[in-house]
C-alpha positions in Angstrom: 214.9 7.9 -90.1 211.9 5.6 -89.8 210.5 4.8 -93.3 207.3 3.6 -92.7 205.5 3.2 -88.9 202.3 2.2 -87.2 199.4 4.6 -87.9 197.1 4.7 -84.8 194.1 5.7 -86.3 190.7 7.5 -83.9 187.7 7.4 -86.2 185.5 10.1 -85.9 182.6 9.7 -83.5 180.7 12.5 -85.2 180.8 12.5 -88.6 180.3 16.1 -90.6 180.0 14.8 -93.9 176.5 15.1 -94.1 176.3 19.0 -93.2 178.4 19.5 -96.6 176.2 20.9 -99.6 178.7 20.0 -102.5 176.4 21.3 -104.9 177.8 24.6 -103.2 181.3 24.3 -102.2 183.6 27.2 -101.3 186.8 27.1 -101.5 188.9 25.8 -98.5 186.2 26.2 -95.7 185.3 22.4 -95.4 187.5 20.0 -94.1 187.0 16.6 -94.3 186.6 14.4 -90.8 190.0 13.1 -90.1 193.8 14.7 -90.4 197.1 12.8 -90.1 199.7 13.9 -87.7 203.1 12.4 -87.0 206.0 14.1 -84.4 209.6 15.0 -85.3 211.4 13.8 -82.3 215.2 13.1 -81.4 216.2 12.8 -85.0 213.1 10.6 -85.9 209.5 10.5 -87.0 207.7 9.2 -84.4 203.7 8.6 -83.0 202.0 8.9 -86.2 198.6 8.9 -86.1 195.2 9.9 -87.7 192.7 11.6 -85.6 189.3 13.4 -85.9 189.7 16.8 -87.6 190.2 19.5 -85.1 192.0 22.6 -83.3 195.4 21.7 -81.8 197.2 23.1 -79.3 201.0 25.2 -79.3 203.4 26.9 -77.0 203.1 31.0 -77.2 206.8 30.7 -77.9 206.4 27.9 -80.6 209.4 28.8 -83.3 206.8 28.5 -86.6 205.3 31.6 -84.6 208.3 33.7 -84.3 210.4 33.0 -87.1 208.4 30.9 -89.7 209.6 27.5 -90.5 206.5 26.7 -92.0 206.0 25.2 -95.3 203.0 23.4 -97.0 202.0 21.3 -100.4 198.7 21.9 -102.1 197.4 18.3 -103.8 194.3 16.5 -105.6 192.5 13.5 -105.3 190.2 12.7 -108.0 186.7 10.6 -108.1 187.4 8.1 -110.9 185.2 7.1 -113.8 185.0 3.6 -112.5 184.0 4.9 -108.6 187.4 4.8 -107.5 189.9 7.8 -106.0 193.1 8.3 -107.2 195.7 11.2 -106.4 197.6 13.0 -109.2 201.4 13.1 -109.2 201.6 13.0 -105.4 205.2 11.7 -105.6 206.2 15.3 -107.1 204.6 17.1 -104.2 206.3 14.8 -101.8 209.4 15.8 -103.5 208.9 19.2 -103.3 208.1 18.9 -99.8 211.1 18.1 -98.7 212.7 20.4 -101.2 211.2 23.4 -98.9 212.0 21.7 -95.8 215.5 21.5 -96.6 215.7 25.4 -97.8 213.9 25.8 -94.5 216.5 24.1 -92.1 213.9 21.3 -91.6 213.7 17.2 -91.7 213.0 15.6 -94.8 210.3 13.3 -94.6 210.7 9.8 -96.5 208.4 8.8 -99.2 207.1 5.8 -97.8 206.0 7.9 -94.6 204.2 10.8 -96.3 202.1 7.8 -99.1 201.4 5.7 -96.4 199.8 8.7 -94.2 198.2 10.2 -97.1 197.0 6.9 -98.6 195.0 5.7 -95.5 193.6 9.4 -94.7 192.0 9.1 -98.4 190.7 5.9 -97.4 189.4 6.4 -94.3 187.3 9.8 -95.7 187.2 8.2 -99.4 183.1 9.5 -99.2 184.2 12.9 -99.3 185.7 12.9 -102.4 183.1 14.6 -104.8 181.5 13.3 -108.2 180.6 15.8 -109.9 183.0 17.9 -113.1 185.5 20.4 -112.3 185.3 19.3 -108.5 187.9 17.4 -106.1 189.6 16.7 -102.7 191.8 18.8 -101.9 195.0 17.8 -99.7 197.3 19.9 -97.4 199.9 18.6 -96.3 202.3 20.9 -93.8 205.3 21.0 -91.3 205.8 23.6 -88.6 208.2 24.0 -86.0 207.4 22.9 -82.5 209.7 24.3 -80.2 208.3 26.9 -77.5 212.0 28.1 -77.5 212.5 31.9 -78.7 215.8 31.3 -79.5 216.9 32.6 -83.0 217.9 28.6 -84.3 216.0 26.0 -85.9 213.7 24.1 -84.2 214.7 20.9 -82.8 211.1 19.6 -82.8 208.6 19.4 -85.7 204.9 18.1 -87.0 204.0 17.0 -90.1 200.3 16.7 -90.7 197.9 16.1 -93.8 193.6 17.5 -93.8 191.7 17.4 -97.0 188.6 19.6 -97.6 186.3 18.9 -101.0 186.4 21.9 -103.8 184.9 23.0 -106.4 186.2 25.9 -108.8 188.5 28.5 -107.5 188.0 30.8 -109.8 184.7 30.8 -112.3 185.5 33.3 -114.1 188.6 34.7 -116.6 191.2 36.7 -114.7 192.0 40.6 -114.6 195.4 40.6 -113.8 197.9 43.6 -113.9 201.9 43.7 -114.1 203.4 44.4 -109.9 206.4 46.7 -110.7 207.0 48.1 -107.2 206.4 45.5 -104.4 208.8 42.0 -105.1 207.3 38.7 -104.3 210.7 36.8 -104.0 214.3 37.4 -104.9 216.8 35.7 -106.4 218.9 33.6 -103.9 215.4 33.8 -101.5 213.4 31.0 -100.8 210.4 31.8 -103.8 210.9 28.4 -104.7 209.9 26.7 -101.8 206.7 26.5 -100.2 207.1 27.9 -97.2 204.3 30.4 -95.2 206.1 33.5 -95.5 206.0 34.0 -99.3 202.0 33.7 -99.6 202.3 36.1 -96.2 204.4 38.5 -98.0 202.4 38.9 -100.9 199.1 39.5 -99.6 199.2 43.1 -99.1 200.4 43.9 -103.1 197.3 41.9 -103.8 195.1 43.3 -101.8 196.2 47.2 -103.1 195.9 45.3 -106.5 192.0 43.9 -105.7 191.2 47.3 -104.6 192.3 48.4 -108.1 189.8 46.0 -109.2 192.2 43.1 -110.5 192.1 39.7 -109.7 195.8 39.2 -109.2 199.2 40.1 -110.1 201.5 39.3 -112.1 205.1 39.9 -110.5 207.9 40.2 -112.1 211.8 39.7 -110.4 213.2 42.0 -108.1 216.0 43.4 -109.8 214.8 45.1 -112.8 210.8 44.7 -112.4 210.2 43.8 -116.0 210.6 40.1 -116.1 207.5 37.7 -115.7 208.1 35.4 -112.7 204.5 34.2 -111.2 201.2 34.9 -111.4 198.9 35.8 -108.5 199.5 32.1 -106.2 200.7 30.5 -109.8 202.8 29.9 -112.3 202.4 32.3 -115.5 202.2 30.7 -119.4 201.7 32.8 -122.5 201.0 31.4 -125.9 202.8 33.7 -127.8 202.6 33.5 -132.1 201.5 29.7 -131.5 204.7 29.1 -129.3 203.9 28.0 -125.7 206.2 30.2 -123.7 206.9 30.3 -119.2 209.3 31.9 -117.4 212.1 29.4 -116.6 212.6 28.2 -113.3 215.0 29.7 -110.8 215.4 30.4 -106.9 212.6 32.8 -107.0 209.9 30.4 -109.1 208.1 27.7 -107.7 208.2 24.5 -109.9 204.9 23.8 -110.0 203.4 20.5 -110.6 200.1 21.7 -112.8 203.2 23.7 -114.8 205.0 20.3 -115.4 202.2 18.7 -116.6 200.6 21.3 -119.1 204.6 22.0 -120.5 204.1 17.8 -120.9 200.6 18.1 -122.6 201.8 20.8 -125.1 205.1 18.5 -126.2 202.7 15.4 -126.4 200.3 18.2 -128.8 202.9 18.7 -130.9 203.6 22.7 -130.0 206.6 24.7 -129.4 207.6 25.0 -126.0 210.0 27.7 -124.5 210.7 28.4 -121.2 213.2 31.3 -120.8 213.0 35.3 -119.3 209.8 36.7 -120.1 209.7 40.6 -120.2 206.4 42.5 -119.5 207.5 44.6 -122.8 207.7 41.1 -124.6 203.9 40.5 -123.4 202.9 43.8 -124.4 204.6 44.1 -127.7 203.1 40.6 -128.3 199.3 41.7 -127.6 199.8 44.8 -129.4 201.0 43.0 -132.7 198.1 40.6 -132.3 200.8 37.8 -130.9 199.5 37.4 -128.1 197.2 34.4 -128.4 196.4 33.8 -124.9 197.8 34.1 -121.3 196.6 31.7 -117.8 197.6 31.1 -114.4 198.6 27.5 -113.8 198.4 25.9 -110.3 196.8 23.2 -108.0 193.9 25.1 -106.8 192.8 26.8 -109.8 194.2 24.3 -112.5 194.3 27.0 -115.4 193.2 30.2 -115.1 192.3 31.9 -118.0 193.5 36.1 -118.5 190.9 38.0 -119.8 192.5 41.4 -119.1 196.2 42.6 -118.6 197.2 46.4 -116.7 200.3 47.6 -117.3 201.3 51.0 -116.6 198.4 52.5 -115.8 196.4 51.0 -118.5 194.2 47.8 -118.9 194.3 45.8 -121.9 191.9 43.2 -123.3 193.1 39.7 -124.4 191.6 37.9 -127.2 188.0 35.3 -126.2 189.4 31.9 -125.6 187.3 29.4 -127.0 187.4 25.3 -126.9 189.8 25.6 -129.9 192.4 27.5 -127.4 195.1 25.9 -126.0 194.4 26.3 -122.4 191.3 24.7 -123.1 192.6 22.0 -124.8 195.0 21.4 -122.4 192.5 21.4 -119.2 189.8 19.4 -121.1 193.2 16.9 -121.3 193.6 17.2 -117.4 190.7 16.4 -116.2 190.3 13.7 -118.4 193.5 12.0 -117.1 193.1 12.8 -113.6 189.0 11.3 -113.9 190.5 7.9 -115.2 188.6 9.2 -118.9 191.6 10.0 -120.7 194.7 7.7 -121.4 197.4 8.4 -118.3 200.4 7.8 -120.6 203.0 9.4 -118.0 201.5 7.2 -115.1 200.7 10.6 -113.4 198.0 9.1 -111.5 198.5 7.0 -108.3 195.1 5.1 -106.9 194.5 4.9 -103.4 
C-alpha cells in the first residue's frame, strides 16, 4: 500500500465563507470550501486530491447504497489561544476508522495518508475554524464502496473522503432521555462498535418514537435482557454514582468513544474512582431513588458533554439533581475545553497542531 501520495489541489474560485453567519451556526449545515478525496483501485489508494466542496456522481448500482459498505468518523479542530489550529486526538480517529473498515470488509488507510489529507485540507480551509467559546470545526472522514455491481460481495473499489463544517453547540440544554427496552441498537457480536452507517439508520425509528413522547434521546440497553446500559443516543453514557464515575465496559456492541476515553482519563487525573463495568437500568434508578445518582451525561465528539436532566423509566419520568460548576460533568467539560483551545496543559499530548 502507498503510504503517501502527491495531493492534487484545486482551489475554489467562489468561496462561501462570507455567506456564513458564525454567530448562529446550525450543526452540520454550513460546509467549508474544500474536500479531500482518494480512490482505492487495484489494491491501492491512488488519485488523491483536494477539490471544491460539491456533489458527486455515483452509479445507481453503487454497492454502498445497496449493501451498506459505508463508514465514517467524527472529529474536531479547534482555534488555539495563540490563533493557531490544532486537532484533538486525530490518531485515535484514524485507528477507529480502520477498525470499522476491517469489520465492514473494507480496505484500511495508512496513518500517513490520513493525516496528510486531513492536515492539508484544514490548512487550506483554516479560516473556517471558528474563534468563539464552544465553537469548533467539525471534521467528517468517511469511506464507501464504489463498485457499480449488485452482487452481494465486498466491493473492489472504494472512495475515502473528508469534509468539514464549522459548528456550535449540539445541545443547548440538559437532555430528557428514557431507557429503551424494546428496540435494540446493536447486539453482541454485531457491528455496534464500528461507525458504520447502518447502525445509525436503524436507530432512527425508535429515537423518533421517543422524541414524539417528548424525549431528546434514548438510553439503549442490551439485546438479550434489555436491562444493561449500552449507549445514550449517539453518545457513550456516563454516570456518577456515590462519587464514582461509572460507565458501561466496552464490547462489540458499544463504540469506543474518543471523548469517553478522554473523560475517563481526566477523571483519573482528578483522583476519582472510575469503574468500567456492566450498569443496569435497575442500578441507575435505585441509585437515583437513594439520592446516590449524582449525575448522568452523554459524551461524544458532536456534543462533547451532554448532561441528562430527566430519565424516563417504565412509563414514569424521574428528575436528576441539578448540576453546577462543581459537578464532575462541568469540571471535566471545562478541562477538555482548556486542553482543546491551548489554554490548559496538554499533559497527555492529545492535541496535534496543523
